[in-house]
N, C-alpha and C positions, 0 to 999 in steps of 0.2 A: 491414456485417456479412454474412458469407457464410451461407447457409442451414445449419441444423444437421442437416437430414435427410440420410441416406446412402442412395444407390441402388446396391446392391451389383453390379448388372449393368453399371454404368458403370465399375467398376474394371477397368482394362486395356483398355477399349474405345478404338478408334482414332477420334478426333474431329477434325474440321476446322472451323475458324471463319474466316469472312472478316471483315476489318476488326477483327481481334482484338487490336490493339495499344493502343487507347485508348478512352476513353469506356465505353459499355455493353459493347463488344467485349472490353475488357481485363478487366472484371468477369466476363464469360462465360468467358474463358480461365482466369482464376483459379478460378472455380467448378468447372470440369471438372478442372483440375489437382488441386484439393483432394479430388475424388472418386476420385482415383487413375487417371484416364483418361490415355491417351497422346494428348497434344494437339498439333496443329499449327495454326498460324494464319497467314493471309495478310494483309499490310498494306503500304502504301507508305511509312509513316512509320518509318524505320529506327531513329532514336535512341530514341523512346518504346518501340518494340518490343523492342530489345535490353535496355533497362533493366528492362522487365517480366519478360523471361526470367531475367535475373540475380537479380531480387528473388524470384521464385517458386522458383528453384533453391535459393537460400539458405534460404528459409523452409520449403520442403516437400521438397527433394531430388528433385523431379519437374519437370525443366526442359522447358518446351514447345519445340517446334521452330518457329522463325520462318522464314517464306518471304517475301522481299520480291518483290512483283509488283504491277503496275498492272492492276486488274481490268477496265479498259476494253480491254485487249489480250487477246483470247480465247485466242490461242496461249500467251501467258505464263501465263494462268489455268490452262489445261490442263496446262502443265508443272509449275505449282505443286501442282496436285492429284496429279499423278503422283509428285512428290517426297514429298509428305506420306504417300501410300500406301506408297511404298518405305521410308520412315523408320519409320512406326508400324504398318504392316500395313494391309490393306484397310479403307477408311473405312466405318464403320457408323453414324456420326452426323455429319451435316452441319448447320452453323448458318450460314445466309446472313444475316449481320448488316450487312455494309458498306453505308453510305449516306452521302449528303451533302445536308442539308436547307437549301440556299441559298435565300434569298428572291429572288423575281423578279416583276416586274410583267407581267401578261398582255399589255399593250399594247406592251411592248418586246421580247417574246420572238421570237427568230428561229428558223428551221428548224435552224440549227446549234446554238443554245442548247438547243432541245428535244431533239435527238439526243444532245447531250453529257450532258444530265441523265439521260435514260433509260439511257445507256451505263454509268452508275454505279448507278442506283437500281432498275433492273429487269432489264436484259439479263444481268448476271453471275449473277443467281439461276438463270436457265434453264441457262446453259452450265456452271455449277458442278454443278448437278444432273445434267446430261447426262454429265459426266465421272465422277461417283461411282457412277452407277447400275450399270454393269457389275460393279463390285466388290461392291455390295450384293446384286445378283442372285445372284452366285456364293455369297455368304454366306447367302442365303436370308432376309435381314432388313436393315432399315435404318430410321433415323428422320431425317427432314429437317425442319428448323425454319426457315421463312422469316420474316424480320422485315418487317412492314408498319408502319403508323402509324395512330393515331386521327385524324391531321390531316385526312384526306379525309372522315372521318365527321362532322367538326365544321364543315364548309363554310369552312375557312380559305382565304382568297382570295389570299394574297400569295405563293404558290408553286405555280402550276397544273401545271407539268410534274412537280414532285415528288409532288404529291397524285395525279396521274394514274398515275404509276409505282407508288405505294403501293397504289392501288386495283387496279392490274394484278397486283400480287404475290398478292392474294387469288384472282384468277381463275386465275393460274398454279398456285397451291397446289391449288385444287380440281380443276383439269383433270388435273394430273399425279398427284394422289392416286388419281383414277379409273384412270389409266393403269397405275400401278405397284403398286397394292394387291395384285394377284394374285401379285406377286413377294415379298411380305412387307415391302414398303417403305411406311412411313407418312409422310405429308407434311402438316404443319400450319403455321399461322402464329401469330405473336405480334404484337399491336398495342399497343405501349407508349403511354401518355399522355406528358405532358411530364416527361421524365427530365432532371434538372439535372446535366449534365456540365460539365466545364471549358469546352468549346466553347460551350455554351449560356450560361454565365455571362459569357464574354468578349464574346459577340455580341448576345444578345437579352434576358437577364434584367434586369429592374428590380425594385425592391422592390414597386412598385405592381402590375406585371403578375404577379409571382409570388404575391403575397398574394391577388389576385383569382382566380387559377387555383386555388390551394389551397382557397379558400373554396367553390368549386363542387364539390370532390371530396367523396365520402361519408366518406373517411378524410382528415381535414384535416391532412396533413403533407406536406412536400416529398418527392417521389419521387427516389431516387438510383439509380445504375446497379446496385447490388447487389440492388435490389428486383426486377430482371428475371431474376436468376439462377435462383431456385427454380422459377418456371414453365418455364424452358427445360430445366432438369434433368428435371423431371417429363415433359415431352413427349419428351425423348430416351430416357427409361428405359422398361422394360417395365411400369411402373406405369400407363402409358397405352396398353397394347398393342392396344386396340380403338378407339383414338381417331385418326381421320384426317380430312382435308379440313375441318378446323375452324380457326377463328380465335379465339385466346384474348386478350381485351382485358385489359390490365393498366394501369389508369389511376386507381387509387384510388377507383373508383366514380363518376367524373365523368359517363360516359355512362349 
């Protein structure tokens, strides 16, 4: 269920979301579309993304703009940002959501594997921010939301490159918040707990693991992608106008 709250300053705002075609990203795309924002999203999964656009167009009359690009290609990423700005106007909200939480053993990790992981889970955050900052500076305002994860806070040991990248997202968030605050640009992070997407169900969810995780949360129910939408809308809106360099943990109270 999408949040019932309306943030009137998001109506008509130009919003860009990376990885916005499936999972948490698809819910974020829908959440901003239903706020009346002009949404563009970048994703490599064409079929899921076009289906999402068609559904939202039918249900809301506000069709998001889909840009197919591989975020590991910095040139393609910059072109995608330029297309989104040309289509919807200068971007004033950026959501760096795209990630891939593949499991990998530390003992088997090669230099190539390490670089490949960070090229998805950390590097695009920086270069997408770099690409949108000039437009935000010109507008005199902007909100950037970087997605990290609680996984590195929980000492999860079976994806070291991923958890290193997600810890790095917080460092990047704080450093660039200090850099661009004078330009009216706020930069914050969201750290979701275990959000049960279709990918999680297919690869890692078992009844035992899910029940054990839920039992450790203060709010004992399964977290779903739509649970992340409200916090992201809040950070994007002027309701959080003096909030920057912060990490908002959304995990049902597990931590």
